[in-house]
N, C-alpha and C positions, 0 to 999 in steps of 0.2 A: 800540391808540392810546396814545401817550405824551404826557404834558403836561409842559412844561418852564416853570419859573417864571423871569421876567425878573428879574434881580438888581436892576436900577434900579427897577422897579416895587415890589419888596419893600422896598428902602431908603426909597423915597418913602413908601409906606404907613406903615412904622415911624416915620418922622419926623413924619407927620401925626398919628398916634396919640400920640407924645411931645408934640407942640405942644398938641393937644387936652387931654391930661392935665394939662399946666401951666396952661392957661387955667382948667380946672375947679378945680385946686387953689388958684389965685390968687383965684377968685370965692370959694371957701370960706373962705379966709383973711381976705378982705375982710369977709365976714359974720360971722365969729367970731374976731376978733383976741385976745380974751381968753382964749377957750377953746383955741385952736389957734395959739399964736404961731409954732411951727415950720413951719407949712403953707407960708409963703413960702419957706423953704429947701427944702422937699419939691418945691415947683414949680420951683425953680431947677435941680434935678438933671436932669429930662428936657430942659429947654432947653440946658443944657450939653452934654449927650449929642448932642442935635440939631445944634448948632453945630459940634461936633467931627466929626460924621459928614459934614456938609456940606463942612467944610474938608479933610477926608481924600479926599473924593469930587472936590474941585477941585484936589487936589495934581497937578502936572504939566500942568494945562490952561492954555493960553496964550490 
């Protein structure tokens, strides 16, 4: 029995994980702004990757 992964499902799952990571980091930053001032930048990273992945996925779609 062979099992194949659907590429769209994998990309969707990775995107959801990235957005969830950003939400958690933003919440962490809001709670501890003095201790972790860079957490907002850390949260921006996965969001930028997610937006880039969506834009690459929509490339050529009309």
